[in-house]
C-alpha positions in Angstrom: -8.2 7.1 1.5 -11.0 9.2 0.0 -11.3 11.2 -3.2 -9.0 14.3 -3.7 -10.8 17.5 -3.2 -9.9 20.1 -5.9 -9.9 23.7 -4.7 -9.2 26.1 -7.5 -10.1 29.0 -5.6 -7.4 28.5 -2.9 -4.8 27.5 -5.7 -5.3 30.2 -8.3 -4.1 33.2 -6.4 -0.7 31.5 -6.1 -0.4 31.0 -9.8 2.3 33.0 -11.4 3.0 31.0 -14.4 1.2 31.8 -17.9 -2.3 30.5 -17.4 -5.1 29.8 -19.9 -8.7 29.7 -18.4 -11.4 28.0 -20.7 -15.0 27.7 -19.9 -18.0 27.2 -22.3 -21.0 29.5 -22.0 -23.8 27.7 -20.2 -21.4 25.1 -18.6 -23.5 23.2 -15.9 -20.4 22.5 -13.8 -18.6 25.8 -13.9 -20.1 29.1 -14.6 -18.6 32.0 -16.7 -18.7 34.3 -13.8 -17.0 31.8 -11.6 -14.3 31.3 -14.3 -13.9 35.1 -14.6 -13.3 35.3 -10.7 -10.6 32.6 -10.9 -9.0 34.5 -13.8 -9.0 37.8 -12.0 -7.5 36.1 -8.8 -4.6 34.6 -10.8 -1.3 36.4 -10.0 0.1 35.5 -13.5 1.1 38.4 -15.6 0.4 36.4 -18.7 -3.1 35.0 -18.6 -6.0 34.6 -21.0 -9.6 33.8 -20.6 -11.6 32.2 -23.4 -15.4 31.6 -23.5 -16.4 29.5 -26.4 -20.1 28.8 -27.3 -22.1 26.4 -25.2 -21.7 23.9 -28.1 -18.3 23.3 -27.0 -19.5 21.3 -23.9 -17.5 20.8 -20.7 -14.0 19.9 -19.8 -12.2 17.5 -22.4 -15.2 18.0 -24.7 -14.0 21.6 -25.4 -10.7 20.2 -27.1 -11.8 16.5 -28.0 -11.2 15.7 -31.4 -13.6 12.5 -32.0 -14.4 13.6 -35.6 -10.8 13.8 -36.6 -10.7 17.5 -36.8 -9.1 19.8 -34.4 -11.6 22.1 -32.6 -10.9 25.9 -32.7 -10.6 25.6 -28.9 -7.9 22.8 -29.2 -6.1 24.9 -31.8 -6.1 27.8 -29.3 -4.7 25.6 -26.4 -2.0 24.3 -28.6 -1.0 27.7 -29.8 -0.9 28.9 -26.1 1.3 25.9 -25.2 3.7 26.5 -28.0 3.9 30.1 -27.2 4.9 29.3 -23.7 7.4 26.3 -24.0 
């Protein structure tokens, strides 16, 4: 059994639930234009795209709380989840 291949481009058009898309500027793995394309392709009526500064990093680094403080991106994710529970 090999690694699971993730394909957001195929999955996103079927998304109808509230959706939050987050990508930092200058992310080396996912570009802002690519994330904007995924955002536009999502079929959700309730969706949001957030593009924090490059200093936020990639993936979990955007919301990681290693210093003991909550990042502004983490606060935004938590607020989005609270609003949609």
